[in-house]
All heavy atoms as TSV, in Angstrom:
chain	resi	resn	atom	element	x	y	z
A	1	MET	N	N	0.841	-1.168	0.000
A	1	MET	CA	C	0.000	0.000	0.000
A	1	MET	C	C	0.893	1.241	0.000
A	1	MET	O	O	1.886	1.308	0.709
A	1	MET	CB	C	-0.928	-0.012	1.215
A	1	MET	CG	C	-1.884	1.148	1.230
A	1	MET	SD	S	-3.260	0.954	2.375
A	1	MET	CE	C	-2.485	1.292	3.923
A	2	LYS	N	N	0.510	2.203	-0.799
A	2	LYS	CA	C	1.255	3.456	-0.883
A	2	LYS	C	C	1.114	4.228	0.426
A	2	LYS	O	O	0.244	3.961	1.234
A	2	LYS	CB	C	0.708	4.306	-2.028
A	2	LYS	CG	C	0.852	3.686	-3.378
A	2	LYS	CD	C	0.251	4.600	-4.420
A	2	LYS	CE	C	0.263	3.936	-5.767
A	2	LYS	NZ	N	-0.344	4.757	-6.799
A	3	ASN	N	N	1.983	5.195	0.579
A	3	ASN	CA	C	1.884	6.082	1.740
A	3	ASN	C	C	0.914	7.205	1.413
A	3	ASN	O	O	1.230	8.093	0.628
A	3	ASN	CB	C	3.259	6.647	2.103
A	3	ASN	CG	C	4.173	5.583	2.649
A	3	ASN	OD1	O	3.721	4.632	3.266
A	3	ASN	ND2	N	5.458	5.725	2.427
A	4	TYR	N	N	-0.243	7.146	1.980
A	4	TYR	CA	C	-1.262	8.156	1.775
A	4	TYR	C	C	-1.227	9.141	2.931
A	4	TYR	O	O	-0.851	8.776	4.048
A	4	TYR	CB	C	-2.652	7.509	1.697
A	4	TYR	CG	C	-2.829	6.594	0.517
A	4	TYR	CD1	C	-2.834	5.216	0.679
A	4	TYR	CD2	C	-2.998	7.103	-0.761
A	4	TYR	CE1	C	-3.000	4.368	-0.404
A	4	TYR	CE2	C	-3.168	6.263	-1.853
A	4	TYR	CZ	C	-3.168	4.901	-1.672
A	4	TYR	OH	O	-3.322	4.072	-2.738
A	5	PRO	N	N	-1.632	10.392	2.680
A	5	PRO	CA	C	-1.686	11.361	3.785
A	5	PRO	C	C	-2.625	10.885	4.893
A	5	PRO	O	O	-3.645	10.238	4.629
A	5	PRO	CB	C	-2.239	12.629	3.118
A	5	PRO	CG	C	-1.958	12.466	1.664
A	5	PRO	CD	C	-1.996	10.993	1.405
A	6	LYS	N	N	-2.271	11.199	6.112
A	6	LYS	CA	C	-3.033	10.757	7.282
A	6	LYS	C	C	-4.492	11.219	7.219
A	6	LYS	O	O	-5.406	10.462	7.527
A	6	LYS	CB	C	-2.359	11.281	8.540
A	6	LYS	CG	C	-2.725	10.576	9.781
A	6	LYS	CD	C	-1.850	11.062	10.927
A	6	LYS	CE	C	-1.896	10.053	12.042
A	6	LYS	NZ	N	-1.020	10.439	13.153
A	7	GLU	N	N	-4.718	12.468	6.807
A	7	GLU	CA	C	-6.082	13.005	6.708
A	7	GLU	C	C	-6.895	12.261	5.654
A	7	GLU	O	O	-8.093	12.038	5.828
A	7	GLU	CB	C	-6.051	14.504	6.398
A	7	GLU	CG	C	-5.523	15.342	7.529
A	7	GLU	CD	C	-6.367	15.218	8.786
A	7	GLU	OE1	O	-7.614	15.213	8.686
A	7	GLU	OE2	O	-5.777	15.133	9.882
A	8	PHE	N	N	-6.247	11.896	4.547
A	8	PHE	CA	C	-6.929	11.156	3.487
A	8	PHE	C	C	-7.371	9.788	3.997
A	8	PHE	O	O	-8.501	9.364	3.780
A	8	PHE	CB	C	-6.014	11.009	2.262
A	8	PHE	CG	C	-6.604	10.188	1.165
A	8	PHE	CD1	C	-7.628	10.697	0.371
A	8	PHE	CD2	C	-6.143	8.906	0.901
A	8	PHE	CE1	C	-8.181	9.946	-0.655
A	8	PHE	CE2	C	-6.691	8.150	-0.113
A	8	PHE	CZ	C	-7.708	8.671	-0.893
A	9	LEU	N	N	-6.481	9.095	4.686
A	9	LEU	CA	C	-6.835	7.789	5.238
A	9	LEU	C	C	-7.938	7.908	6.286
A	9	LEU	O	O	-8.815	7.047	6.368
A	9	LEU	CB	C	-5.605	7.108	5.834
A	9	LEU	CG	C	-4.563	6.643	4.824
A	9	LEU	CD1	C	-3.330	6.105	5.539
A	9	LEU	CD2	C	-5.136	5.602	3.871
A	10	LYS	N	N	-7.899	8.978	7.050
A	10	LYS	CA	C	-8.947	9.207	8.058
A	10	LYS	C	C	-10.295	9.377	7.369
A	10	LYS	O	O	-11.303	8.812	7.803
A	10	LYS	CB	C	-8.600	10.439	8.888
A	10	LYS	CG	C	-9.529	10.701	10.028
A	10	LYS	CD	C	-9.054	11.885	10.846
A	10	LYS	CE	C	-10.027	12.175	11.969
A	10	LYS	NZ	N	-9.616	13.331	12.766
A	11	LEU	N	N	-10.328	10.151	6.268
A	11	LEU	CA	C	-11.551	10.331	5.496
A	11	LEU	C	C	-12.028	8.998	4.918
A	11	LEU	O	O	-13.209	8.663	5.013
A	11	LEU	CB	C	-11.325	11.343	4.363
A	11	LEU	CG	C	-12.490	11.565	3.400
A	11	LEU	CD1	C	-13.708	12.120	4.135
A	11	LEU	CD2	C	-12.063	12.490	2.274
A	12	CYS	N	N	-11.113	8.228	4.355
A	12	CYS	CA	C	-11.480	6.926	3.771
A	12	CYS	C	C	-12.031	5.976	4.830
A	12	CYS	O	O	-12.996	5.260	4.579
A	12	CYS	CB	C	-10.269	6.295	3.096
A	12	CYS	SG	S	-9.764	7.118	1.576
A	13	ASN	N	N	-11.419	5.965	5.986
A	13	ASN	CA	C	-11.856	5.061	7.049
A	13	ASN	C	C	-13.134	5.517	7.736
A	13	ASN	O	O	-13.767	4.741	8.442
A	13	ASN	CB	C	-10.741	4.862	8.075
A	13	ASN	CG	C	-9.595	4.062	7.495
A	13	ASN	OD1	O	-9.786	3.172	6.681
A	13	ASN	ND2	N	-8.384	4.394	7.900
A	14	SER	N	N	-13.532	6.764	7.510
A	14	SER	CA	C	-14.758	7.262	8.127
A	14	SER	C	C	-16.013	6.859	7.349
A	14	SER	O	O	-17.120	7.011	7.847
A	14	SER	CB	C	-14.710	8.783	8.256
A	14	SER	OG	O	-14.821	9.398	6.987
A	15	VAL	N	N	-15.828	6.323	6.154
A	15	VAL	CA	C	-16.971	5.918	5.323
A	15	VAL	C	C	-17.609	4.678	5.927
A	15	VAL	O	O	-16.928	3.694	6.232
A	15	VAL	CB	C	-16.509	5.627	3.870
A	15	VAL	CG1	C	-17.639	5.076	3.036
A	15	VAL	CG2	C	-15.936	6.880	3.246
A	16	SER	N	N	-18.933	4.729	6.106
A	16	SER	CA	C	-19.623	3.592	6.718
A	16	SER	C	C	-20.596	2.895	5.766
A	16	SER	O	O	-20.997	1.768	6.032
A	16	SER	CB	C	-20.364	4.048	7.975
A	16	SER	OG	O	-21.315	5.042	7.646
A	17	SER	N	N	-20.957	3.533	4.665
A	17	SER	CA	C	-21.876	2.907	3.704
A	17	SER	C	C	-21.173	1.754	3.002
A	17	SER	O	O	-20.008	1.860	2.614
A	17	SER	CB	C	-22.335	3.925	2.664
A	17	SER	OG	O	-23.008	4.984	3.291
A	18	LYS	N	N	-21.885	0.655	2.830
A	18	LYS	CA	C	-21.281	-0.580	2.338
A	18	LYS	C	C	-20.646	-0.452	0.957
A	18	LYS	O	O	-19.503	-0.854	0.752
A	18	LYS	CB	C	-22.315	-1.700	2.322
A	18	LYS	CG	C	-21.726	-3.042	1.926
A	18	LYS	CD	C	-22.774	-4.128	1.975
A	18	LYS	CE	C	-22.234	-5.497	1.726
A	18	LYS	NZ	N	-21.652	-5.715	0.450
A	19	ARG	N	N	-21.384	0.086	-0.021
A	19	ARG	CA	C	-20.882	0.105	-1.398
A	19	ARG	C	C	-19.622	0.958	-1.533
A	19	ARG	O	O	-18.605	0.463	-2.027
A	19	ARG	CB	C	-21.982	0.551	-2.351
A	19	ARG	CG	C	-21.581	0.499	-3.802
A	19	ARG	CD	C	-22.739	0.657	-4.749
A	19	ARG	NE	N	-23.620	1.751	-4.372
A	19	ARG	CZ	C	-24.848	1.909	-4.838
A	19	ARG	NH1	N	-25.339	1.051	-5.713
A	19	ARG	NH2	N	-25.605	2.910	-4.465
A	20	PRO	N	N	-19.636	2.227	-1.098
A	20	PRO	CA	C	-18.399	2.992	-1.255
A	20	PRO	C	C	-17.259	2.475	-0.370
A	20	PRO	O	O	-16.097	2.508	-0.777
A	20	PRO	CB	C	-18.791	4.414	-0.873
A	20	PRO	CG	C	-20.081	4.319	-0.173
A	20	PRO	CD	C	-20.733	3.057	-0.624
A	21	LYS	N	N	-17.584	1.952	0.797
A	21	LYS	CA	C	-16.539	1.414	1.672
A	21	LYS	C	C	-15.846	0.221	1.017
A	21	LYS	O	O	-14.624	0.092	1.082
A	21	LYS	CB	C	-17.135	1.002	3.016
A	21	LYS	CG	C	-16.102	0.548	4.000
A	21	LYS	CD	C	-16.691	0.301	5.357
A	21	LYS	CE	C	-15.587	-0.054	6.320
A	21	LYS	NZ	N	-15.970	0.163	7.687
A	22	THR	N	N	-16.616	-0.629	0.343
A	22	THR	CA	C	-16.053	-1.778	-0.355
A	22	THR	C	C	-15.095	-1.319	-1.442
A	22	THR	O	O	-13.988	-1.850	-1.573
A	22	THR	CB	C	-17.183	-2.632	-0.969
A	22	THR	OG1	O	-18.030	-3.084	0.080
A	22	THR	CG2	C	-16.631	-3.806	-1.729
A	23	VAL	N	N	-15.510	-0.329	-2.228
A	23	VAL	CA	C	-14.673	0.193	-3.305
A	23	VAL	C	C	-13.394	0.797	-2.738
A	23	VAL	O	O	-12.287	0.499	-3.207
A	23	VAL	CB	C	-15.447	1.244	-4.142
A	23	VAL	CG1	C	-14.533	1.916	-5.137
A	23	VAL	CG2	C	-16.623	0.596	-4.854
A	24	ILE	N	N	-13.517	1.615	-1.710
A	24	ILE	CA	C	-12.358	2.280	-1.118
A	24	ILE	C	C	-11.374	1.271	-0.549
A	24	ILE	O	O	-10.164	1.360	-0.797
A	24	ILE	CB	C	-12.811	3.269	-0.023
A	24	ILE	CG1	C	-13.567	4.433	-0.661
A	24	ILE	CG2	C	-11.625	3.766	0.798
A	24	ILE	CD1	C	-14.340	5.277	0.338
A	25	GLN	N	N	-11.854	0.306	0.212
A	25	GLN	CA	C	-10.965	-0.677	0.831
A	25	GLN	C	C	-10.240	-1.511	-0.225
A	25	GLN	O	O	-9.061	-1.826	-0.075
A	25	GLN	CB	C	-11.748	-1.575	1.797
A	25	GLN	CG	C	-12.293	-0.845	3.012
A	25	GLN	CD	C	-11.218	-0.133	3.806
A	25	GLN	OE1	O	-10.142	-0.662	4.039
A	25	GLN	NE2	N	-11.514	1.077	4.227
A	26	HIS	N	N	-10.946	-1.859	-1.309
A	26	HIS	CA	C	-10.315	-2.627	-2.389
A	26	HIS	C	C	-9.213	-1.800	-3.051
A	26	HIS	O	O	-8.120	-2.312	-3.297
A	26	HIS	CB	C	-11.366	-3.043	-3.429
A	26	HIS	CG	C	-10.807	-3.948	-4.480
A	26	HIS	ND1	N	-10.889	-5.318	-4.389
A	26	HIS	CD2	C	-10.152	-3.689	-5.638
A	26	HIS	CE1	C	-10.312	-5.858	-5.444
A	26	HIS	NE2	N	-9.867	-4.875	-6.221
A	27	ILE	N	N	-9.493	-0.530	-3.317
A	27	ILE	CA	C	-8.497	0.331	-3.957
A	27	ILE	C	C	-7.297	0.549	-3.040
A	27	ILE	O	O	-6.142	0.504	-3.495
A	27	ILE	CB	C	-9.124	1.677	-4.375
A	27	ILE	CG1	C	-10.120	1.447	-5.518
A	27	ILE	CG2	C	-8.045	2.673	-4.800
A	27	ILE	CD1	C	-10.935	2.675	-5.885
A	28	LEU	N	N	-7.526	0.756	-1.757
A	28	LEU	CA	C	-6.410	0.928	-0.823
A	28	LEU	C	C	-5.541	-0.326	-0.753
A	28	LEU	O	O	-4.321	-0.238	-0.623
A	28	LEU	CB	C	-6.914	1.299	0.567
A	28	LEU	CG	C	-7.486	2.705	0.723
A	28	LEU	CD1	C	-8.060	2.881	2.118
A	28	LEU	CD2	C	-6.442	3.766	0.426
A	29	LYS	N	N	-6.156	-1.477	-0.865
A	29	LYS	CA	C	-5.407	-2.739	-0.783
A	29	LYS	C	C	-4.696	-3.081	-2.088
A	29	LYS	O	O	-3.538	-3.495	-2.086
A	29	LYS	CB	C	-6.359	-3.878	-0.399
A	29	LYS	CG	C	-5.668	-5.202	-0.186
A	29	LYS	CD	C	-6.615	-6.260	0.320
A	29	LYS	CE	C	-5.883	-7.573	0.529
A	29	LYS	NZ	N	-6.790	-8.620	0.976
A	30	HIS	N	N	-5.405	-2.906	-3.239
A	30	HIS	CA	C	-4.871	-3.364	-4.521
A	30	HIS	C	C	-4.406	-2.240	-5.451
A	30	HIS	O	O	-3.789	-2.514	-6.472
A	30	HIS	CB	C	-5.927	-4.193	-5.257
A	30	HIS	CG	C	-6.369	-5.391	-4.488
A	30	HIS	ND1	N	-5.605	-6.531	-4.360
A	30	HIS	CD2	C	-7.490	-5.628	-3.765
A	30	HIS	CE1	C	-6.240	-7.418	-3.618
A	30	HIS	NE2	N	-7.393	-6.891	-3.225
A	31	GLY	N	N	-4.774	-1.005	-5.157
A	31	GLY	CA	C	-4.360	0.110	-5.992
A	31	GLY	C	C	-5.362	0.516	-7.060
A	31	GLY	O	O	-5.286	1.609	-7.593
A	32	PHE	N	N	-6.290	-0.360	-7.385
A	32	PHE	CA	C	-7.310	-0.073	-8.396
A	32	PHE	C	C	-8.430	-1.085	-8.270
A	32	PHE	O	O	-8.294	-2.097	-7.577
A	32	PHE	CB	C	-6.726	-0.126	-9.816
A	32	PHE	CG	C	-6.244	-1.497	-10.211
A	32	PHE	CD1	C	-7.078	-2.378	-10.877
A	32	PHE	CD2	C	-4.957	-1.906	-9.904
A	32	PHE	CE1	C	-6.643	-3.652	-11.227
A	32	PHE	CE2	C	-4.509	-3.178	-10.258
A	32	PHE	CZ	C	-5.355	-4.045	-10.924
A	33	ILE	N	N	-9.530	-0.816	-8.974
A	33	ILE	CA	C	-10.637	-1.768	-9.061
A	33	ILE	C	C	-11.273	-1.598	-10.425
A	33	ILE	O	O	-11.389	-0.489	-10.931
A	33	ILE	CB	C	-11.670	-1.567	-7.927
A	33	ILE	CG1	C	-12.642	-2.738	-7.875
A	33	ILE	CG2	C	-12.382	-0.244	-8.056
A	33	ILE	CD1	C	-13.468	-2.797	-6.601
A	34	SER	N	N	-11.631	-2.689	-11.048
A	34	SER	CA	C	-12.245	-2.633	-12.373
A	34	SER	C	C	-13.756	-2.830	-12.258
A	34	SER	O	O	-14.260	-3.332	-11.250
A	34	SER	CB	C	-11.654	-3.709	-13.287
A	34	SER	OG	O	-12.061	-4.995	-12.860
A	35	THR	N	N	-14.464	-2.436	-13.305
A	35	THR	CA	C	-15.905	-2.635	-13.304
A	35	THR	C	C	-16.234	-4.125	-13.285
A	35	THR	O	O	-17.231	-4.521	-12.697
A	35	THR	CB	C	-16.578	-1.965	-14.524
A	35	THR	OG1	O	-15.966	-2.438	-15.719
A	35	THR	CG2	C	-16.467	-0.464	-14.442
A	36	GLU	N	N	-15.384	-4.944	-13.906
A	36	GLU	CA	C	-15.612	-6.399	-13.874
A	36	GLU	C	C	-15.492	-6.934	-12.456
A	36	GLU	O	O	-16.271	-7.792	-12.050
A	36	GLU	CB	C	-14.637	-7.114	-14.799
A	36	GLU	CG	C	-15.018	-6.986	-16.258
A	36	GLU	CD	C	-14.203	-7.906	-17.142
A	36	GLU	OE1	O	-13.692	-8.933	-16.645
A	36	GLU	OE2	O	-14.101	-7.591	-18.324
A	37	GLU	N	N	-14.526	-6.441	-11.695
A	37	GLU	CA	C	-14.390	-6.871	-10.296
A	37	GLU	C	C	-15.613	-6.439	-9.493
A	37	GLU	O	O	-16.101	-7.204	-8.655
A	37	GLU	CB	C	-13.128	-6.283	-9.668
A	37	GLU	CG	C	-11.858	-6.926	-10.159
A	37	GLU	CD	C	-10.624	-6.247	-9.626
A	37	GLU	OE1	O	-10.554	-5.005	-9.675
A	37	GLU	OE2	O	-9.727	-6.984	-9.158
A	38	LEU	N	N	-16.079	-5.229	-9.750
A	38	LEU	CA	C	-17.275	-4.769	-9.042
A	38	LEU	C	C	-18.475	-5.649	-9.370
A	38	LEU	O	O	-19.287	-5.953	-8.494
A	38	LEU	CB	C	-17.578	-3.315	-9.383
A	38	LEU	CG	C	-16.653	-2.285	-8.745
A	38	LEU	CD1	C	-16.877	-0.922	-9.358
A	38	LEU	CD2	C	-16.865	-2.244	-7.251
A	39	LYS	N	N	-18.593	-6.077	-10.615
A	39	LYS	CA	C	-19.714	-6.933	-11.020
A	39	LYS	C	C	-19.548	-8.351	-10.496
A	39	LYS	O	O	-20.447	-8.897	-9.852
A	39	LYS	CB	C	-19.816	-6.991	-12.548
A	39	LYS	CG	C	-20.380	-5.760	-13.188
A	39	LYS	CD	C	-20.433	-5.961	-14.702
A	39	LYS	CE	C	-20.776	-4.687	-15.423
A	39	LYS	NZ	N	-20.714	-4.858	-16.882
A	40	ASN	N	N	-18.403	-8.955	-10.792
A	40	ASN	CA	C	-18.218	-10.383	-10.506
A	40	ASN	C	C	-17.880	-10.685	-9.052
A	40	ASN	O	O	-18.422	-11.618	-8.473
A	40	ASN	CB	C	-17.128	-10.952	-11.414
A	40	ASN	CG	C	-17.492	-10.841	-12.883
A	40	ASN	OD1	O	-18.665	-10.795	-13.240
A	40	ASN	ND2	N	-16.491	-10.763	-13.734
A	41	THR	N	N	-16.996	-9.925	-8.456
A	41	THR	CA	C	-16.562	-10.199	-7.087
A	41	THR	C	C	-17.558	-9.699	-6.057
A	41	THR	O	O	-17.864	-10.387	-5.086
A	41	THR	CB	C	-15.179	-9.554	-6.827
A	41	THR	OG1	O	-14.267	-10.027	-7.814
A	41	THR	CG2	C	-14.668	-9.903	-5.447
A	42	TYR	N	N	-18.062	-8.473	-6.279
A	42	TYR	CA	C	-18.908	-7.843	-5.272
A	42	TYR	C	C	-20.384	-7.821	-5.637
A	42	TYR	O	O	-21.210	-7.443	-4.818
A	42	TYR	CB	C	-18.410	-6.424	-4.990
A	42	TYR	CG	C	-16.993	-6.420	-4.459
A	42	TYR	CD1	C	-15.938	-5.985	-5.251
A	42	TYR	CD2	C	-16.709	-6.871	-3.178
A	42	TYR	CE1	C	-14.638	-5.997	-4.777
A	42	TYR	CE2	C	-15.415	-6.886	-2.696
A	42	TYR	CZ	C	-14.383	-6.452	-3.502
A	42	TYR	OH	O	-13.098	-6.464	-3.025
A	43	GLY	N	N	-20.725	-8.199	-6.866
A	43	GLY	CA	C	-22.128	-8.299	-7.258
A	43	GLY	C	C	-22.838	-6.985	-7.514
A	43	GLY	O	O	-24.067	-6.931	-7.467
A	44	TYR	N	N	-22.080	-5.919	-7.784
A	44	TYR	CA	C	-22.711	-4.635	-8.068
A	44	TYR	C	C	-23.105	-4.583	-9.540
A	44	TYR	O	O	-22.263	-4.659	-10.420
A	44	TYR	CB	C	-21.784	-3.470	-7.727
A	44	TYR	CG	C	-21.495	-3.381	-6.251
A	44	TYR	CD1	C	-20.223	-3.177	-5.781
A	44	TYR	CD2	C	-22.516	-3.509	-5.315
A	44	TYR	CE1	C	-19.960	-3.094	-4.421
A	44	TYR	CE2	C	-22.262	-3.433	-3.966
A	44	TYR	CZ	C	-20.981	-3.221	-3.527
A	44	TYR	OH	O	-20.737	-3.153	-2.188
A	45	ASN	N	N	-24.397	-4.439	-9.803
A	45	ASN	CA	C	-24.898	-4.461	-11.173
A	45	ASN	C	C	-24.665	-3.156	-11.919
A	45	ASN	O	O	-24.752	-3.120	-13.137
A	45	ASN	CB	C	-26.389	-4.797	-11.184
A	45	ASN	CG	C	-26.648	-6.203	-10.708
A	45	ASN	OD1	O	-25.836	-7.102	-10.924
A	45	ASN	ND2	N	-27.751	-6.401	-10.020
A	46	HIS	N	N	-24.386	-2.078	-11.210
A	46	HIS	CA	C	-24.141	-0.797	-11.845
A	46	HIS	C	C	-22.839	-0.202	-11.270
A	46	HIS	O	O	-22.873	0.689	-10.411
A	46	HIS	CB	C	-25.331	0.144	-11.621
A	46	HIS	CG	C	-25.269	1.385	-12.441
A	46	HIS	ND1	N	-25.242	1.375	-13.809
A	46	HIS	CD2	C	-25.209	2.678	-12.072
A	46	HIS	CE1	C	-25.183	2.617	-14.254
A	46	HIS	NE2	N	-25.159	3.422	-13.207
A	47	PRO	N	N	-21.685	-0.686	-11.743
A	47	PRO	CA	C	-20.400	-0.254	-11.195
A	47	PRO	C	C	-20.150	1.252	-11.231
A	47	PRO	O	O	-19.562	1.791	-10.290
A	47	PRO	CB	C	-19.374	-1.000	-12.055
A	47	PRO	CG	C	-20.096	-2.203	-12.527
A	47	PRO	CD	C	-21.523	-1.764	-12.723
A	48	PRO	N	N	-20.590	1.988	-12.284
A	48	PRO	CA	C	-20.354	3.441	-12.243
A	48	PRO	C	C	-21.017	4.112	-11.042
A	48	PRO	O	O	-20.522	5.110	-10.520
A	48	PRO	CB	C	-20.951	3.940	-13.553
A	48	PRO	CG	C	-20.866	2.772	-14.472
A	48	PRO	CD	C	-21.122	1.586	-13.584
A	49	ARG	N	N	-22.110	3.571	-10.562
A	49	ARG	CA	C	-22.773	4.124	-9.385
A	49	ARG	C	C	-21.896	3.953	-8.151
A	49	ARG	O	O	-21.841	4.816	-7.283
A	49	ARG	CB	C	-24.143	3.464	-9.185
A	49	ARG	CG	C	-24.874	3.948	-7.965
A	49	ARG	CD	C	-25.221	5.427	-8.074
A	49	ARG	NE	N	-25.559	5.925	-6.747
A	49	ARG	CZ	C	-25.487	7.188	-6.372
A	49	ARG	NH1	N	-25.131	8.101	-7.230
A	49	ARG	NH2	N	-25.784	7.545	-5.166
A	50	ALA	N	N	-21.204	2.828	-8.056
A	50	ALA	CA	C	-20.320	2.599	-6.913
A	50	ALA	C	C	-19.192	3.631	-6.897
A	50	ALA	O	O	-18.852	4.175	-5.849
A	50	ALA	CB	C	-19.753	1.185	-6.961
A	51	ALA	N	N	-18.631	3.941	-8.065
A	51	ALA	CA	C	-17.585	4.958	-8.157
A	51	ALA	C	C	-18.151	6.336	-7.825
A	51	ALA	O	O	-17.496	7.139	-7.147
A	51	ALA	CB	C	-16.975	4.957	-9.552
A	52	ARG	N	N	-19.351	6.622	-8.284
A	52	ARG	CA	C	-19.967	7.919	-8.002
A	52	ARG	C	C	-20.229	8.078	-6.506
A	52	ARG	O	O	-20.075	9.170	-5.957
A	52	ARG	CB	C	-21.259	8.079	-8.800
A	52	ARG	CG	C	-21.774	9.514	-8.755
A	52	ARG	CD	C	-22.860	9.748	-9.744
A	52	ARG	NE	N	-24.098	9.159	-9.245
A	52	ARG	CZ	C	-25.128	8.821	-9.998
A	52	ARG	NH1	N	-25.085	8.997	-11.295
A	52	ARG	NH2	N	-26.208	8.307	-9.463
A	53	ASP	N	N	-20.609	7.002	-5.830
A	53	ASP	CA	C	-20.803	7.055	-4.376
A	53	ASP	C	C	-19.527	7.517	-3.674
A	53	ASP	O	O	-19.574	8.312	-2.743
A	53	ASP	CB	C	-21.199	5.680	-3.825
A	53	ASP	CG	C	-22.619	5.287	-4.159
A	53	ASP	OD1	O	-23.395	6.149	-4.605
A	53	ASP	OD2	O	-22.939	4.088	-3.986
A	54	VAL	N	N	-18.395	7.003	-4.128
A	54	VAL	CA	C	-17.110	7.366	-3.529
A	54	VAL	C	C	-16.824	8.846	-3.785
A	54	VAL	O	O	-16.453	9.590	-2.878
A	54	VAL	CB	C	-15.972	6.482	-4.074
A	54	VAL	CG1	C	-14.627	6.957	-3.562
A	54	VAL	CG2	C	-16.198	5.024	-3.695
A	55	ARG	N	N	-17.023	9.278	-5.024
A	55	ARG	CA	C	-16.777	10.686	-5.365
A	55	ARG	C	C	-17.692	11.626	-4.585
A	55	ARG	O	O	-17.272	12.710	-4.188
A	55	ARG	CB	C	-16.975	10.892	-6.865
A	55	ARG	CG	C	-15.850	10.336	-7.683
A	55	ARG	CD	C	-15.997	10.760	-9.136
A	55	ARG	NE	N	-14.909	10.201	-9.914
A	55	ARG	CZ	C	-15.023	9.141	-10.689
A	55	ARG	NH1	N	-16.179	8.535	-10.842
A	55	ARG	NH2	N	-13.981	8.690	-11.355
A	56	GLU	N	N	-18.938	11.228	-4.374
A	56	GLU	CA	C	-19.889	12.060	-3.637
A	56	GLU	C	C	-19.463	12.258	-2.178
A	56	GLU	O	O	-19.897	13.198	-1.527
A	56	GLU	CB	C	-21.294	11.466	-3.700
A	56	GLU	CG	C	-21.944	11.619	-5.061
A	56	GLU	CD	C	-23.285	10.919	-5.166
A	56	GLU	OE1	O	-23.666	10.165	-4.245
A	56	GLU	OE2	O	-23.947	11.119	-6.205
A	57	LEU	N	N	-18.639	11.379	-1.677
A	57	LEU	CA	C	-18.136	11.498	-0.303
A	57	LEU	C	C	-16.888	12.376	-0.238
A	57	LEU	O	O	-16.289	12.537	0.827
A	57	LEU	CB	C	-17.837	10.109	0.262
A	57	LEU	CG	C	-19.066	9.236	0.467
A	57	LEU	CD1	C	-18.650	7.803	0.779
A	57	LEU	CD2	C	-19.937	9.793	1.567
A	58	GLY	N	N	-16.471	12.927	-1.378
A	58	GLY	CA	C	-15.320	13.823	-1.408
A	58	GLY	C	C	-13.989	13.144	-1.608
A	58	GLY	O	O	-12.939	13.746	-1.416
A	59	ILE	N	N	-14.024	11.883	-2.020
A	59	ILE	CA	C	-12.793	11.138	-2.244
A	59	ILE	C	C	-12.557	11.068	-3.746
A	59	ILE	O	O	-13.372	10.508	-4.480
A	59	ILE	CB	C	-12.886	9.724	-1.629
A	59	ILE	CG1	C	-13.120	9.855	-0.125
A	59	ILE	CG2	C	-11.628	8.927	-1.933
A	59	ILE	CD1	C	-13.476	8.574	0.564
A	60	PRO	N	N	-11.456	11.653	-4.223
A	60	PRO	CA	C	-11.205	11.676	-5.666
A	60	PRO	C	C	-10.823	10.300	-6.210
A	60	PRO	O	O	-10.117	9.535	-5.554
A	60	PRO	CB	C	-10.049	12.663	-5.811
A	60	PRO	CG	C	-9.342	12.598	-4.504
A	60	PRO	CD	C	-10.401	12.313	-3.467
A	61	LEU	N	N	-11.315	10.004	-7.401
A	61	LEU	CA	C	-10.954	8.766	-8.090
A	61	LEU	C	C	-10.438	9.113	-9.467
A	61	LEU	O	O	-10.948	10.010	-10.127
A	61	LEU	CB	C	-12.175	7.862	-8.266
A	61	LEU	CG	C	-12.741	7.155	-7.064
A	61	LEU	CD1	C	-13.931	6.306	-7.476
A	61	LEU	CD2	C	-11.701	6.297	-6.400
A	62	GLU	N	N	-9.440	8.390	-9.908
A	62	GLU	CA	C	-8.960	8.512	-11.267
A	62	GLU	C	C	-9.535	7.342	-12.049
A	62	GLU	O	O	-9.421	6.199	-11.627
A	62	GLU	CB	C	-7.435	8.452	-11.296
A	62	GLU	CG	C	-6.848	8.572	-12.674
A	62	GLU	CD	C	-5.329	8.502	-12.649
A	62	GLU	OE1	O	-4.727	8.854	-11.633
A	62	GLU	OE2	O	-4.771	8.059	-13.666
A	63	THR	N	N	-10.201	7.637	-13.151
A	63	THR	CA	C	-10.781	6.569	-13.959
A	63	THR	C	C	-10.119	6.554	-15.330
A	63	THR	O	O	-9.675	7.587	-15.837
A	63	THR	CB	C	-12.294	6.735	-14.127
A	63	THR	OG1	O	-12.562	8.011	-14.694
A	63	THR	CG2	C	-13.015	6.621	-12.806
A	64	TYR	N	N	-10.043	5.366	-15.895
A	64	TYR	CA	C	-9.501	5.201	-17.233
A	64	TYR	C	C	-10.119	3.979	-17.861
A	64	TYR	O	O	-10.668	3.111	-17.173
A	64	TYR	CB	C	-7.973	5.116	-17.213
A	64	TYR	CG	C	-7.432	4.075	-16.263
A	64	TYR	CD1	C	-7.170	2.791	-16.695
A	64	TYR	CD2	C	-7.180	4.378	-14.929
A	64	TYR	CE1	C	-6.671	1.829	-15.830
A	64	TYR	CE2	C	-6.683	3.431	-14.052
A	64	TYR	CZ	C	-6.427	2.157	-14.519
A	64	TYR	OH	O	-5.940	1.211	-13.664
A	65	ARG	N	N	-10.053	3.919	-19.189
A	65	ARG	CA	C	-10.640	2.804	-19.923
A	65	ARG	C	C	-9.551	1.831	-20.347
A	65	ARG	O	O	-8.472	2.243	-20.747
A	65	ARG	CB	C	-11.354	3.298	-21.175
A	65	ARG	CG	C	-12.562	4.119	-20.877
A	65	ARG	CD	C	-13.283	4.456	-22.184
A	65	ARG	NE	N	-14.438	5.287	-21.919
A	65	ARG	CZ	C	-15.657	4.818	-21.733
A	65	ARG	NH1	N	-15.879	3.530	-21.787
A	65	ARG	NH2	N	-16.657	5.635	-21.477
A	66	ILE	N	N	-9.871	0.560	-20.257
A	66	ILE	CA	C	-8.983	-0.503	-20.756
A	66	ILE	C	C	-9.788	-1.412	-21.660
A	66	ILE	O	O	-11.012	-1.479	-21.536
A	66	ILE	CB	C	-8.333	-1.308	-19.607
A	66	ILE	CG1	C	-9.406	-1.920	-18.696
A	66	ILE	CG2	C	-7.412	-0.427	-18.793
A	66	ILE	CD1	C	-8.852	-2.852	-17.663
A	67	GLU	N	N	-9.131	-2.057	-22.561
A	67	GLU	CA	C	-9.836	-2.974	-23.470
A	67	GLU	C	C	-9.381	-4.383	-23.247
A	67	GLU	O	O	-8.328	-4.655	-22.774
A	67	GLU	CB	C	-9.583	-2.565	-24.906
A	67	GLU	CG	C	-10.210	-1.241	-25.232
A	67	GLU	CD	C	-10.031	-0.867	-26.686
A	67	GLU	OE1	O	-9.774	-1.757	-27.506
A	67	GLU	OE2	O	-10.142	0.315	-26.978
């Protein structure tokens, strides 16, 4: 895991809602999460909504497309 600022980690750990917390914890552990992982591993049928939940909490996400 990268060295993240203490305040950033505090913000990430303060999230209690299941969907955004799952996304955040996966990204902190693995560095990224794909829409396929959100669908297959976690069962989220609308992965962009899970990312939007995280952004709505004030946590920035970098998104990119892969083929």
